[in-house]
C-alpha positions as CSV (number, residue, x, y, z in Angstrom):
1,X,121.4,71.5,120.7
2,X,124.2,69.3,119.6
3,X,126.6,69.6,121.7
4,X,130.6,69.6,121.4
5,X,133.7,69.4,123.1
6,X,135.3,72.4,123.4
7,X,138.5,74.0,123.5
8,X,137.8,76.9,125.2
9,X,134.9,78.0,127.5
10,X,133.7,81.5,128.9
11,X,131.6,81.6,132.3
12,X,128.2,83.7,130.8
13,X,128.2,87.1,132.7
14,X,125.7,87.7,136.3
15,X,123.4,89.9,134.3
16,X,124.3,88.0,130.5
17,X,123.2,84.7,132.7
18,X,119.4,86.0,133.4
19,X,118.8,86.5,129.5
20,X,118.5,83.0,128.5
21,X,116.5,81.9,131.3
22,X,113.3,84.5,130.6
23,X,113.9,84.2,126.7
24,X,111.3,83.4,124.5
25,X,110.7,83.2,120.8
26,X,108.8,86.2,120.7
27,X,111.3,87.9,123.4
28,X,114.8,87.1,122.7
29,X,116.3,90.1,124.5
30,X,118.2,91.5,121.3
31,X,119.6,94.7,120.1
32,X,121.2,95.9,116.5
33,X,123.6,98.6,115.6
34,X,123.0,99.2,111.8
35,X,125.5,101.5,109.5
36,X,124.9,102.3,105.6
37,X,127.8,103.1,103.8
38,X,128.5,105.5,100.9
39,X,128.9,101.7,98.6
40,X,127.2,98.8,97.6
41,X,128.6,96.3,100.6
42,X,130.4,93.3,98.8
43,X,129.6,89.9,100.5
44,X,132.7,88.8,100.9
45,X,134.6,91.2,101.9
46,X,132.7,91.6,104.5
47,X,132.6,87.8,105.0
48,X,136.3,87.9,105.4
49,X,136.0,90.9,107.6
50,X,133.8,89.0,110.1
51,X,136.6,86.4,110.1
52,X,139.1,88.7,111.4
53,X,136.6,90.4,113.8
54,X,135.7,87.5,115.6
55,X,140.2,86.8,115.4
56,X,139.8,89.5,117.5
57,X,136.9,89.0,119.9
58,X,137.4,85.2,120.0
59,X,135.0,85.2,123.0
60,X,132.5,86.2,120.6
61,X,132.9,83.6,118.2
62,X,130.8,80.8,121.0
63,X,127.4,79.7,121.4
64,X,125.6,79.4,124.5
65,X,125.0,75.9,126.0
66,X,123.1,74.8,128.9
67,X,124.5,73.2,132.2
68,X,123.0,71.6,135.1
69,X,123.1,75.1,137.3
70,X,123.6,77.5,134.7
71,X,124.2,78.7,130.7
72,X,127.9,79.3,129.5
73,X,129.7,80.3,126.5
74,X,131.8,77.6,124.5
75,X,133.7,77.9,121.4
76,X,131.8,77.4,118.0
77,X,133.5,75.8,115.6
78,X,131.1,76.4,113.1
79,X,132.3,79.0,110.6
80,X,130.6,82.2,110.7
81,X,128.7,83.9,108.0
82,X,127.2,87.2,106.6
83,X,123.5,86.7,105.5
84,X,121.7,88.8,103.1
85,X,118.9,90.9,105.0
86,X,114.6,89.7,105.1
87,X,113.9,93.2,105.6
88,X,112.8,92.5,109.1
89,X,114.3,94.5,112.2
90,X,114.7,93.1,115.1
91,X,112.3,89.6,114.3
92,X,113.0,86.4,115.9
93,X,116.5,85.3,115.1
94,X,116.8,81.9,113.8
95,X,119.6,80.9,115.7
96,X,120.2,77.5,114.4
97,X,119.9,78.7,110.6
98,X,122.8,81.0,112.4
99,X,125.1,78.3,113.0
100,X,123.8,79.0,117.3
101,X,126.1,82.0,116.7
102,X,125.3,84.8,119.4
103,X,125.6,87.7,116.8
104,X,124.0,88.0,113.5
105,X,125.3,89.7,110.4
106,X,123.1,90.7,107.3
107,X,123.7,93.2,104.6
108,X,121.1,94.5,102.3
109,X,122.7,96.7,99.2
110,X,124.3,99.3,100.9
111,X,123.5,98.1,104.8
112,X,125.4,96.3,107.4
113,X,122.5,94.6,109.9
114,X,124.3,92.8,113.3
115,X,122.3,91.6,115.9
116,X,123.6,91.1,119.3
117,X,122.1,88.7,121.8
118,X,122.0,90.7,125.3
119,X,123.2,87.9,126.9
120,X,126.2,88.2,125.3
121,X,127.5,91.6,125.9
122,X,125.7,95.0,126.5
123,X,125.9,98.0,123.9
124,X,129.8,98.7,124.5
125,X,130.6,95.6,123.6
126,X,128.8,95.1,120.7
127,X,130.2,98.8,119.7
128,X,133.7,97.9,119.8
129,X,132.6,94.6,117.6
130,X,131.0,96.7,115.2
131,X,133.7,99.3,114.9
132,X,136.3,96.7,114.1
133,X,134.2,94.8,112.3
134,X,133.6,98.1,109.7
135,X,137.6,99.6,110.1
136,X,138.7,95.8,108.8
137,X,136.2,96.5,106.2
138,X,137.1,99.4,105.5
139,X,140.5,98.6,104.7
140,X,139.7,95.5,102.7
141,X,137.9,97.8,100.4
142,X,140.6,100.5,100.2
143,X,143.7,99.1,100.2
144,X,145.3,101.8,98.4
145,X,144.3,104.2,101.2
146,X,146.1,101.8,103.7
147,X,147.1,103.9,106.8
148,X,149.0,102.9,110.0
149,X,146.4,104.6,112.0
150,X,143.5,102.9,110.8
151,X,144.6,99.8,111.7
152,X,142.0,98.4,113.6
153,X,143.9,96.3,115.5
154,X,145.4,99.7,117.0
155,X,142.5,101.4,116.8
156,X,141.2,98.8,119.2
157,X,143.9,97.3,121.0
158,X,143.6,94.4,123.0
159,X,143.0,94.7,127.3
160,X,143.8,93.1,130.3
161,X,140.4,91.0,131.5
162,X,138.3,91.1,128.7
163,X,136.0,88.3,129.6
164,X,136.1,89.0,133.4
165,X,132.4,89.2,135.1
166,X,132.7,92.3,135.9
167,X,129.8,92.3,138.7
168,X,131.8,89.9,140.7
169,X,134.7,91.6,140.6
170,X,133.0,94.7,142.4
171,X,130.8,92.6,144.4
172,X,130.1,93.9,148.0
173,X,127.6,92.1,150.8
174,X,124.3,94.2,150.7
175,X,121.1,94.0,152.0
176,X,118.6,91.8,150.1
177,X,115.9,93.8,150.5
178,X,117.3,97.0,149.6
179,X,118.7,95.3,145.9
180,X,115.4,94.0,145.7
181,X,113.3,96.9,146.4
182,X,115.9,98.8,144.3
183,X,116.3,96.3,141.3
184,X,112.4,95.4,141.0
185,X,110.6,98.7,141.7
186,X,107.0,99.4,140.9
187,X,105.0,99.3,138.3
188,X,104.5,101.3,135.6
189,X,102.1,103.7,133.0
190,X,102.3,100.8,129.9
191,X,101.9,101.9,126.2
192,X,99.0,100.4,124.6
193,X,98.3,99.7,120.9
194,X,97.6,97.5,118.1
195,X,100.4,94.7,118.5
196,X,102.0,93.5,115.1
197,X,100.8,90.2,114.1
198,X,103.6,89.2,111.8
199,X,107.1,89.1,112.8
200,X,109.8,92.2,113.3
201,X,109.3,96.0,114.7
202,X,109.0,99.4,113.1
203,X,111.6,102.3,113.4
204,X,111.5,105.7,113.0
205,X,114.5,107.6,112.9
206,X,115.5,111.0,113.1
207,X,118.8,112.9,112.5
208,X,120.0,116.0,113.8
209,X,123.4,118.1,114.2
210,X,124.9,116.9,117.5
211,X,126.1,120.1,118.4
212,X,122.6,121.9,118.1
213,X,121.5,119.1,120.6
214,X,123.8,120.1,122.5
215,X,123.5,123.4,123.3
216,X,119.8,122.6,123.5
217,X,120.5,120.3,126.0
218,X,122.8,123.4,127.8
219,X,120.6,126.0,127.6
220,X,118.0,123.6,129.6
221,X,120.8,122.5,132.4
222,X,121.1,118.8,131.4
223,X,122.8,116.8,129.6
224,X,121.7,115.3,126.3
225,X,120.4,111.8,127.5
226,X,118.3,113.1,130.2
227,X,117.0,115.1,127.6
228,X,115.7,112.9,125.0
229,X,114.5,110.9,128.4
230,X,112.1,113.7,129.0
231,X,111.1,114.1,126.0
232,X,110.3,110.8,124.6
233,X,108.5,109.7,128.2
234,X,106.1,113.4,127.9
235,X,105.8,112.1,124.2
236,X,104.2,108.9,125.4
237,X,102.1,110.2,128.1
238,X,101.0,112.8,126.1
239,X,100.1,109.9,123.4
240,X,99.3,106.0,124.7
241,X,100.9,105.7,127.8
242,X,97.8,104.5,130.4
243,X,98.3,106.5,133.9
244,X,96.8,105.6,137.0
245,X,98.1,107.3,140.6
246,X,99.7,103.0,141.0
247,X,100.9,103.3,137.8
248,X,103.3,106.4,136.8
249,X,105.2,107.0,133.9
250,X,108.7,105.3,134.2
251,X,111.9,105.4,131.8
252,X,114.3,103.3,132.4
253,X,118.1,104.7,131.4
254,X,121.0,101.9,130.9
255,X,124.1,103.8,132.1
256,X,127.8,102.2,131.6
257,X,129.3,100.6,134.6
258,X,132.8,100.9,133.2
259,X,133.0,104.8,134.2
260,X,132.3,104.2,137.7
261,X,133.7,100.7,138.1
262,X,136.9,100.6,135.9
263,X,136.6,97.3,133.9
264,X,137.5,96.3,130.7
265,X,135.0,93.6,130.4
266,X,133.8,92.7,126.9
267,X,130.4,91.2,128.4
268,X,127.8,92.9,130.2
269,X,128.4,95.7,132.5
270,X,125.7,98.1,132.7
271,X,123.1,99.2,135.2
272,X,119.9,100.7,135.0
273,X,118.8,104.2,136.5
274,X,115.0,104.4,136.8
275,X,113.0,107.6,136.8
276,X,109.5,107.7,137.8
277,X,107.5,111.0,137.0
278,X,104.1,112.2,139.1
279,X,101.1,111.2,137.0
280,X,99.7,114.7,135.6
281,X,103.3,116.2,135.5
282,X,102.3,119.4,133.2
283,X,105.3,121.1,131.3
284,X,108.5,119.7,129.8
285,X,110.5,121.4,132.1
286,X,109.1,119.6,134.8
287,X,109.8,116.2,133.5
288,X,113.6,117.1,132.4
289,X,114.1,118.6,136.2
290,X,113.1,115.3,137.9
291,X,114.9,113.1,135.1
292,X,117.9,115.2,135.7
293,X,117.7,115.0,139.8
294,X,117.0,110.9,139.6
295,X,119.9,110.1,137.4
296,X,122.2,113.0,139.4
297,X,120.9,110.8,142.8
298,X,120.8,107.2,140.9
299,X,124.3,107.6,138.9
300,X,126.7,106.9,141.8
301,X,128.7,104.0,142.5
302,X,127.1,104.2,146.1
303,X,123.6,104.1,144.8
304,X,124.7,101.6,142.2
305,X,125.8,99.2,144.6
306,X,122.7,97.5,146.1
307,X,121.8,96.5,142.8
308,X,124.7,95.4,141.6
309,X,125.8,93.0,143.9
310,X,121.4,91.9,143.7
311,X,122.0,91.3,140.6
312,X,125.2,88.5,141.4
313,X,122.5,86.6,143.5
314,X,122.3,83.6,141.2
315,X,126.5,83.7,141.8
316,X,127.0,84.3,144.9
317,X,123.7,82.7,147.1
318,X,123.6,79.2,148.0
319,X,120.7,78.0,147.2
320,X,120.6,79.9,144.1
321,X,123.6,78.5,142.7
322,X,122.7,74.6,143.5
323,X,119.2,75.4,142.0
324,X,118.9,73.5,139.1
325,X,118.6,75.3,136.1
326,X,115.4,74.1,134.7
327,X,113.7,75.2,137.7
328,X,115.4,78.3,137.3
329,X,113.5,78.5,133.9
330,X,110.1,77.5,135.2
331,X,110.2,79.9,138.4
332,X,111.3,82.7,135.7
333,X,108.4,82.4,133.7
334,X,105.8,81.6,136.6
335,X,106.9,85.0,138.2
336,X,106.2,86.7,134.6
337,X,103.3,85.5,133.8
338,X,102.1,86.3,137.1
339,X,103.4,89.8,136.9
340,X,100.4,91.3,134.9
341,X,101.8,95.0,134.3
342,X,105.1,96.5,133.1
343,X,107.7,97.8,135.0
344,X,108.5,100.5,132.7
345,X,107.1,102.8,129.9
346,X,110.2,103.2,127.9
347,X,114.0,102.3,127.9
348,X,115.7,105.4,126.4
349,X,119.4,104.1,125.8
350,X,122.4,106.7,124.5
351,X,125.3,104.3,123.0
352,X,127.1,107.9,122.4
353,X,129.9,108.6,119.9
354,X,130.7,105.7,117.7
355,X,134.5,105.6,118.3
356,X,136.2,105.7,114.5
357,X,138.8,108.2,113.0
358,X,137.2,110.5,110.2
359,X,138.7,108.7,107.1
360,X,136.6,105.4,108.0
361,X,133.7,107.7,109.0
362,X,133.8,109.4,105.7
363,X,132.6,106.4,103.7
364,X,129.8,106.0,106.5
365,X,126.5,107.8,105.4
366,X,124.6,106.1,107.7
367,X,124.3,104.4,111.6
368,X,121.6,103.5,113.7
369,X,121.0,101.8,117.4
370,X,118.1,99.5,117.8
371,X,116.8,98.1,121.0
372,X,113.9,95.4,121.4
373,X,110.4,95.9,122.8
374,X,108.4,93.7,123.7
375,X,104.0,93.5,124.5
376,X,104.5,94.7,127.9
377,X,107.5,97.6,126.8
378,X,106.1,98.3,123.2
379,X,108.2,101.3,123.0
380,X,111.8,102.2,123.4
381,X,114.1,105.2,122.3
382,X,118.0,104.9,121.3
383,X,120.3,107.3,120.6
384,X,123.6,107.1,118.6
385,X,126.0,110.3,117.8
386,X,128.6,109.5,114.8
387,X,130.7,112.0,113.3
388,X,128.3,115.5,113.5
389,X,124.9,113.6,113.1
390,X,123.0,112.9,116.5
391,X,120.8,109.5,115.1
392,X,117.5,108.9,117.3
393,X,115.6,105.9,116.4
394,X,112.3,104.9,118.2
395,X,111.7,100.8,118.0
396,X,107.9,99.7,118.4
397,X,105.9,96.9,118.5
398,X,103.2,98.6,118.2
399,X,100.9,99.7,114.6
400,X,100.0,103.2,115.9
401,X,103.1,105.8,115.6
402,X,101.3,108.5,117.7
403,X,104.5,108.3,120.4
404,X,106.6,109.0,117.4
405,X,105.1,112.2,116.1
406,X,104.5,113.1,119.0
407,X,108.2,113.0,120.2
408,X,109.6,114.9,116.7
409,X,106.9,117.2,117.5
410,X,107.8,118.2,120.7
411,X,111.7,118.3,119.8
412,X,110.9,120.7,116.8
413,X,109.2,123.4,119.3
414,X,112.4,122.8,120.9
415,X,114.0,124.4,118.2
416,X,115.5,120.7,116.6
417,X,113.8,120.1,113.6
418,X,115.1,116.7,112.2
419,X,115.4,114.5,109.3
420,X,113.0,111.4,110.1
421,X,112.5,108.3,108.1
422,X,111.2,104.9,108.8
423,X,110.9,101.7,108.0
424,X,106.9,101.9,107.5
425,X,106.0,98.8,109.3
426,X,102.8,100.1,109.7
427,X,101.7,100.4,106.0
428,X,102.7,96.3,105.6
429,X,100.5,95.8,108.3
430,X,97.6,97.6,107.0
431,X,97.8,95.7,103.6
């Protein structure tokens, strides 16, 4: 990558610096936010909105550079661009074609697709960026409806310490082996299927009234996230997850650590709750009970601290800090190659509600959160709420859609009959 003399640089957060080290052409650690408007996208306005959004979030207008000991972020002097989508969801991001930006913005018809490199930010930061972009585009598209309350700079005011490395802020020295055990965990049952040969993922989206979903979760004495994680994991076990006594079904649930440790950082600050369900657990109610208990046991500041501090080893441990980046990359790739099994059956991530006022959301027809998959974890589940609608999206790296179908069947049995659509990636595979 060509180097520049930057006017500004930013240190990557302790979690984000892992992603460039473990990344490959087929595993780029990306995720996507997609919204569809009620009118066709104007590329010129979208371009203008993107440039204004980068003015608001200058630490995202960067490129990832490689230093002697770690990656870091520097100002990107190139003009950001919006691109016409090629229809491939979460395929290999052509960073060079995109001016080495870790955010890729494209459009097609009424839809806008924003792909984020996880090394830059987590879902919280991505949502803020996307909503500012959407609010700015709305103002440019409807100047006659201007309302000061809809000003994106008032909706998303600048906060102190938006670029802090929150992992370092809340780091406390913890027993190494406890952090290693909590972070690594054991092997898990793996979803099996035929991988797509061509680039891109299959996605199946279900939509339902969020109040109906919340009422169902309330009746089952759990949160919406716990319910979706339980149903999603059971759907995988009922269909394609190969379980053994040593490889139990396990769902990873990312949580926003800003709720436990106050921070305004726009970089990564997320923790993972690991919920394992014993093999041959017979009922959905038992899945819910187990996952609810694990979520509430692990999602506390005291329980999270060992993992949070273990994430900071690259920046805190003197030997790891001094280890050249090239060796870190080699050790990482060797370690992943030797680890034959997956650590999770699936990931279930709930991004929460889109934080935009009704006047802007009235122009939004659809919103989706899509997370990446790989060969070891070929199927994942993500949720986001916009307006009165809960949007649930399965992303899939395999041809078979058994898990998706079983999930929606289980949801219908619970009384939630969702509207379902997809990109029919498996049909293209068959052709």
